[in-house]
N, C-alpha and C positions, 0 to 999 in steps of 0.2 A: 366568651374568653374560657372563665372560668369552669362550665361546662366542659369544654375541650380538655383545658386542666388536667382534670378526674380522671376523665375518659383516657386519656395520654397514663397518663398516673400508673393506672390500674394494668394495662395490655404494656404496659412496660413493667413493671411487677409482671408481670405472665411468663415476658419477655416474648412475647408474639408479636413483632415489624410490618409482617405482612400484611397491607391489606391499610393500613391507616391514612385515613381520609384521602379516600380515590379522589384520585382529579385532583390533588396537590401537587406543586410545584417541589423537587427536593429542596432549593432556596426556600421555600416558602414552610414548608413540613421540616428543616432542619431553625430559619425562625422561632416559631412556636415548640419545639421541642427546648432551644436554647429563653427562652421566655418564662418556663414551666419555672426557672430559679429553683429545684430541686435542692434542697442542704444534706449536707452529708452525710446524715443517721439514714435515710431514705434508701443507699448503696445503691447509687444509681452508676454505673461509668461511661467514664468518657466512649467505652466502646461502644456503648448505643450507639450514640450517635455514629459513629462511624458507619455499624450495620445499616441504619432506618437508611443513611446515604446509597451504601453499598448496595443496598437494595431497590431503592428509585434509580440509582443508575442499570443493575441491574431491569430494569424492565425497559428504560428510553432503548438499552441495548436489542434487546427482543426485538425490538418493533423501527428498530433504525434501517434503518440501507447499509447495508458495511459489503465492502466493494477493496475489494484489496489489489494496488495498483499493477502487483508480479507474482505470480510465486512457481514455484517451479514441480511439472508435475512428472515427475520422471519417475521410471516405475510405479508409477500406479495401484495397486490394491489394497486390497481389504486394510489396513490400518488408514491408510487415506481419505476412504470412504468414515471408517471411525473416526479422526481426526474434523472431516467435511461436517459429520453431526455434531459437532460441539464445537464448532466452530462463529457457528451463526453467521454465519456470509452467506450477502446473498450474491456473488460472482465476483472472480478473480482476472485480472487479466492474464492467461497460460504461454509462457513463456518454452518453443517447441524446438525441436530439431534444425538450427539453420546452413547447416553443414552444406550441403546441397540440396538442387532441385528438386530431386527425387527423393529425399529422406524427408525435406519438409513437409512433401506432400501425402508420401508413406505415412508420417506422422497424423498428419490433420486429417487421415482416413481411420487410423485406428482413435482418436479420437470421435469423430464422427460414428461411431461404430460402438465405444462407449457410452456415446450418450443417448444412439437408439435402443443400446441393450438395459439403459437405467432411464428410462421418462418420466421415474418418478424424483429422479433426483436433482438431474443435469437438462441446463438447454442452451442449447448452441445461441452463444452472442454476437449478433452483428451490426444489429441497432440499442440504442438507449431502450427501449420500449419492452427489449426482450428483458431485462435486468426489471424494468416494473413489472411484468409479465414473473419473473423469477419471483419477487419479493409476497406477491399476491397469491402464490402455489407452492410458496413456500418451498422453490427448488434453488440452483443454484446456477448462473449464466454464464461461461467460459466463452468468454473476448479470445480468440484465437492471435498470436504475433512470434515475433522473432527478434531476440536480441541480435543481434546480427543482418548484413542483409547478402549478404553472400549465399543464398542458398534461389537469389538473380539471376546468380556465375554473368554473366558477360551481355544479357537481353532483358530493356524494358519494356516488353509484351510479357515476359515470363511475370511480371505483378500485374499483369493481367490472370494472368491463371493462377497463381496467387489468391489475388484478392476472389475470383469469382470461387476457390474450393471454401476462402472462407474466412480471411485472413483480414485484421482491422487495424493492427496496428506491427509497425517494423524500427523495431531501430538502427539507426542510417551506418552503426559501426558499435561491434564490439573495441577491446584496449589496443589494438592492432589496426593497423589500418586495411580500407580495404578498396572496392574503383571508387567508391561513394565519397574520403574519406579518410580526415584521419583519427584513431583513438586515442583514447586518454591518456594509455602509458608508448605513444609512439614519439622517439625521436626528435620527429618535426611537428609540426604543426600550422601544415597550411593550408586548414579547412576546406569545402568541399572542392572537388571533383569538378568539369563538366557533366562528362556520366553522372555523377550523383546533386547537381541539379536538378537534371534530364530525368530521370527518381523520385524525384523532390514534388517535380512541376503533375508528376503523372500520380503517384502518392495523394497531392489533394487531389487530382481531378476525377479519382477512383473514391477518395472514402478512406485513404490509409492513413491511419495515425500514425502522425509522428512523432517516434521517442530518441532521444538526446543524451537519455541516461550516463552510460560510454562516451561517449564523443571527446573529441577531445578539446578544447579549451576556443582553436577560431572554428571546427564542424562544428560545435554547440551556437557560438553566437550568427556562422552563417545560417544552420537550421534555423535559428529562429526571425530573423532576418526573411530571409526569403521562400519559408514555407506563407503560401495564402493564409492555409488556417493556422486555427493558434499550436506551435509543438507541448511537445509535456516533457520532462524528465522524469518517466514513469515510475523511477526507484535510484534514489540517487539524495544528497545530505545538504546541512552549510557550509561553504568553504572559511565562513565568519568564527564557525564553529571545532571545525577541524581544518585548521592550516594545513598547507601544500598537500592534499592528499588527491591527486592526478580523476577523481570521482568524483568528488565536492564540485558544487556550481557555485557562484560567486551569485554576491548579493546585485550585480548589475547584468545581471545573467537570468536569477530569479526575478528580476525587475521585468525584465526585459519580454521571460517567459509570458508571465503572468499579464504582461497588459496588452499578447496578440490572446485572450484569454486562455493561456494551458494551464495545466497544472504541474504543482511536485511534490512528486509521491516518496516521502522522506521514510528509505532503508531503514529493517527491523536489523537487517546482520552488524550487530554490536559492533565488529572490529572497524567498522566504516564510519560510525560516529564520533569513534574520542578512542585515548588511551590505555591504557589500565582498566579492560576488560574486570567488574564487580568492585574495585574501590571507585578512578575518575569516572568513571565511564557506568554508568546503568539505568534503569527504568527511564531516573530520573532524563540523563541525558540525550533519551530520545525527545522527551519531552520538551526537554529546548528546543534542539532542532525545529518540530511541529513551530514553539512560542517565534519561535526567530525569523524562523519562514512566515510565518501568518501577519509578523509586522516589521515587512519587504513585501509580501507577492497583496494581501490582503486576505479574508478571510472567504473567499473564498476560490483561489487557488493552490489549495495544501490539505492533499490527503495520504492516506497510509501504503504502507506495502512493504511485504517482507523480503522476498529475493535467496526463495527456500523450499522445500519444499511444508508440505500445508502442517504435515503432524509435526515438524522442526525440525531441527541437526540432528540433535542428542538421538532423539525418538526412531531416525531411519538411519543411526547407525554411525554419526563422524566421526573418526576418532584423530588423536595426534597420527597414526601411521599416515591413517587411509583420506585425510581430508585436509591437516595443515601441512602434513610433510613435501606433500606436491606440487604444493601450494607455493611454496618456495622456490622453485625455480619454473612453476609456472606464470607466478607473476613476476613482478620488477619490485625492491625491497620498497619505491616508494608505494605502495601499496598498502605497505605494515601491517603485515595479515601477523594476527594471534591468535595463542589457543589457550586456553578455551573458544571461540569466536562469539558466540551467541551472552544474551541477555538474555538471562532465568524466564523472566518473565513472560519475554515475548517466543523464546523457544519451546512455544505449547499453541494448539490451537486456540484457544478464548483469549491467543495478545493485544486482538482488540477495548475485546472490553476492559482490561488493565489500563487503559493506556484511558479508554474514555473515564477510568474514574483520576486517574489523576490531572484530564481536563476539568475538570469536577470543582476539583479542590485547588486546580488554580481560578477557576473563577468564569470559565469558561463557559457559556450559556446553553441550555440542551438543543438550542435550534447550530448552534456554533458545531456542537460537538457532532450535529450528524452531520454536518458540514462534509467536516474530517473523517467522519466515519466514514461516510459516500459519494453524500450527496453531490458533492463539488467536483467528482469522477463520473455522474452520473449527467450531469448539467454539460462537465465538456464533453461525452458522448453524443451527449444531445447535437453541440454545434458541430462535430466533428463528422461524424458517422453519417452518411449518403440514407441508404437504407440499408 
């Protein structure tokens, strides 16, 4: 111990925090540092301890499977590639155009071409193994899906067409009612229709993930109940922490979802997780939602999800005029839209590294941090995707 102490003091005096005692865990190194008991005359500040812990979390993050439950990849360009390189992502669920079948298929074709043109960057994901391969090859897996079922139009057979093109997840409704059921801000709350139940059955048969993030209260309950495989909330939050928001899920729903093997991805969109962004709602509030979801669902059923472009909203040119004002009429007042809508630490490509640092400070083990960053999504994909 005395030898370690002298080595530690020497390295600290030189400002060297990298490669300290290779192979040691963050907690072990922290305990070692705290046990040194250096007096104040040696001028070793608490910031060195923080830097040491951050350095080890950064190492953990580089090795981790990092999966984003929902990215909006619209207008993907050079800035998107640059942001992806900084993100540390192993993969993400891509929210594609759902207005109708033709546009949906066109969007998937565009992404097919982008992946073929950039084989050193992307892997088209249709199974969990594709995420594993992406990590091994230092690439990013892209899982195609839709935040509405409107591209099914009026035919269950269109699910087969979508599946064959690469679709692996579908949100049953957006905020409004569609042919499958009621959305989260619809006046009525009638749950799934007969057509919705038929679609659910076919999605289960094919191996298409059932997402309920924007669904109404009863549609969410029906989706969990009637899906043979575990449904998910790939970008949502906890109603217990943000009362009366139509997009939030209750403790009962989170527990029921987890009991059937699903995952909730905690949404990074700041105005979705609390009021008064920048004061009452911060990065710590985001992790509060993770904490609560873990308490209700268990550590194996909580992940992360952005719900915006990989660069972040500010970097993609969101302004009060072009982002906030249109949403005042597009969304009902119950949505509680705020400006600016982002939490600064999450509105940047390395958002989940910042989350990992807070999780570490709150006492999460390295294994549990890795589960939240992506291993839980990987397990869920293994359970749900058939081929």
